[in-house]
N, C-alpha and C positions, 0 to 999 in steps of 0.2 A: 661286777656287772654294772653297766652304765645305766643312767636314767632312761635312755631310749630303749634299751633292751628290756627294762622292767615294765615298759608300757607295751600293751598288746597292740601291735601295729595293724593286725587284721581288724580289730575292733574300731580303732581310730579311722581306718580306711572306710568302714561302713558308714560312720557318722559323716565323714567328708562327702561320700557319695549320696547319702540320703538326707542331707540337711533340709531340703525343701519338704520332704515327707514328714520329717520329725517336727519341723516347725508347725506344719498344719495340724499334726496330731496334738501338740501342746496347746494350740489355739482352741481346739475343740473341747478341752477338759474344763474350761471355766474356772471359777474361783477355787482356790486350793485351801481347804480348812487348815491344813498343817502350816502353810505359809502365814496365814492370819494369826495362828497361835504363836508361831515363832516371833512375829513382829510384836506381839503382846509381851513376850518374855524378855526380849532383848532391850537393853537400855536405850531409851529414845535418843535418836541421833548418833547411835553408836557405830563403830566400825564393823562391817560384816564381810567375811570372806565367802564368796559364792564359789564353791569348789566343784568344778565341772558344770559351768553355767549354761552350756548348750547355746541356743539362740538368744539367750539373755532375758527371757520373759520375767523370771523371778527377780533377777538383778534390777530390771527396770522398775518393777513394783516396789522393791525395797528402796530404791532411790526416790521414787515418788513419795514415799512415806518418811523421807528425811534421813535415811540411813546413809552412811558413807560406805560405799560398796567397792570392794576389790574383787573383780571377777576374773576367773581363769578357766581355761579349757584346753585339752590336749589336741583337739581337732582344729586345724587351721580354718576349715570352712565354717565351723560354728563360731569361731572368733570373729570372722568377717561378717557373718550374719548378725551377730549381736551388735557389732559396730554399725552396720548399715541400717538395721531395723530400729535400734533404740538409741544410737549415738553414745553407746557405752564404751569406755576404755577397757578393753579386755586384753589380758596377757596370755599368750600361749604357753602353757606350763603343764607338767604332769604332777602326780601326787608325790613323786620323789624329789622334786625341786625344793629349793630352800624357801621356807616361810618364817616369818618373824615370831619368836616366842613371846608370849604374854602381850600380844598386840591386838587381839580381836575381841569385841564384845559378843560376837556371834559367828558361827560357821554353819553355812547352809550346804550340806553335802547330800543333795537329793537325787538318789538313784545314780550316783557316780562311783562311789567307792566299791560297789558290787563288781566293777570291772577290774579292780586291783587283784593281783595274785593272792590266792587264799593264804599262802604262807607269809605274806606281808601284812595281812589285815590287822592283826593285833598291834604290831609296831606302828602302823599308820594311825590307828585310833589314839595310841599314846602320843604320837608325834603331834597330831592336831589338837589334842586336849591341852598339850603344853603351849600351844599357840594362843589359847584363850586366856583372857584376864580372869581373875577370881570372880565368880558368879556369872561368867560368860556362858552362852548357850550353844550347845552343839546339837544340830539336827542331822539325823541320818535316815535316809530312805533306802530300803533294800528289799530284795525278794527273799521270801522264806523258802527253806529247803535244806538239802544236804549236798555236799560235794561240789564239783565243778562241771561245767558243760558249755557248749556253744549253742546259740539259738539258730533258727532257720536262716538268719542273715549272716551267720558266722561270728557274731559277737561273743566274746568270752564273758562268762558269769561265774562268780563264786556265791554259793548259797549258805545261809546260816539259819539256825533255829533261834527263837526268841531268847532261850536260855543262854546260848552262846553269846549273843549280842550283849545281854545284860552283864555277863561275866567280863567281857572286853571293856564295857563302859566302866564298871566298878574298878577294874584293874588300872584304868587310865585316870582315876580320880573324878569320874563323871557320875552324877546321881540323876537317874531318869526321873522326869517330872510329868511328862505327858507322852502318850503314844496313840497312834492311829493305825488301824488295820483294814484290809480290804482285799479285793480280788478284781483284777482288770486285765485287759489285753494291751500290750505295748506295741512298739513299732513293727515287730515281727508278726503280730496277730495272735501270738500265743498267750493264753490266759494264765496268770500266775498269782499266787497269794503274796502279799507284801506287808511290810510293817514300816512305820515311820516313828522314830523315837527322838524325843527332845530331852536333853539332860543339861544340868548345870555343873560347872566346874566347882566342886567343893560344897554343893548344896545338899542338905539332908531332908528336903521336903518330900512328902509322899507323892506318888505319881498318880496320874489319871489316865483314862483311856477313852478312845472314841473311834468312830468309823468315819471315813470320808472318801473323796475321790482322789486317786493318785495321779500325779503328773509324771509317772514313772516311765522307764525306758522299755 
């Protein structure tokens, strides 16, 4: 199966068509406590992969705080929006494309990997964990639940429980250190519970938890 076939084309088409609506939604969410936490955890000035950057808001903030950002998104319209709005160099790429092993101090996967096929999720967590340097930080934002479904707009989602996510993280050599939970409505208007987990590669620290506002999809 090719990379293109593993990417849900209907989901990408929705983001291409609704880039303006999505950008306005993100702008209304204000400061993101999870992004602030992520920047505290990642090595100052480190290299960060923004995996599924959307219109580039988080990538722009990361750059403003001195991080070296590599931003990617599967949607051509989102790539263009990130470039136009923030002057960010963004590469159009899917989760299945090649990424450098042991190259990043942080990976910001905020409500992006929930669009990956459920049967690929554990392999993708392991793949991107291997892209982190030792003590690198992986951030995952995703919706809580079970199974697979499409929302009102036709976007594909895979849902996971907290316990499943923790198991995938530990299997990938990632130790959770902070988490955020909440409930909010995304682009489709449907309200959903979500979780954001931040973990270190190889770290054995105890984790903390918090509540905050999601910049989710």
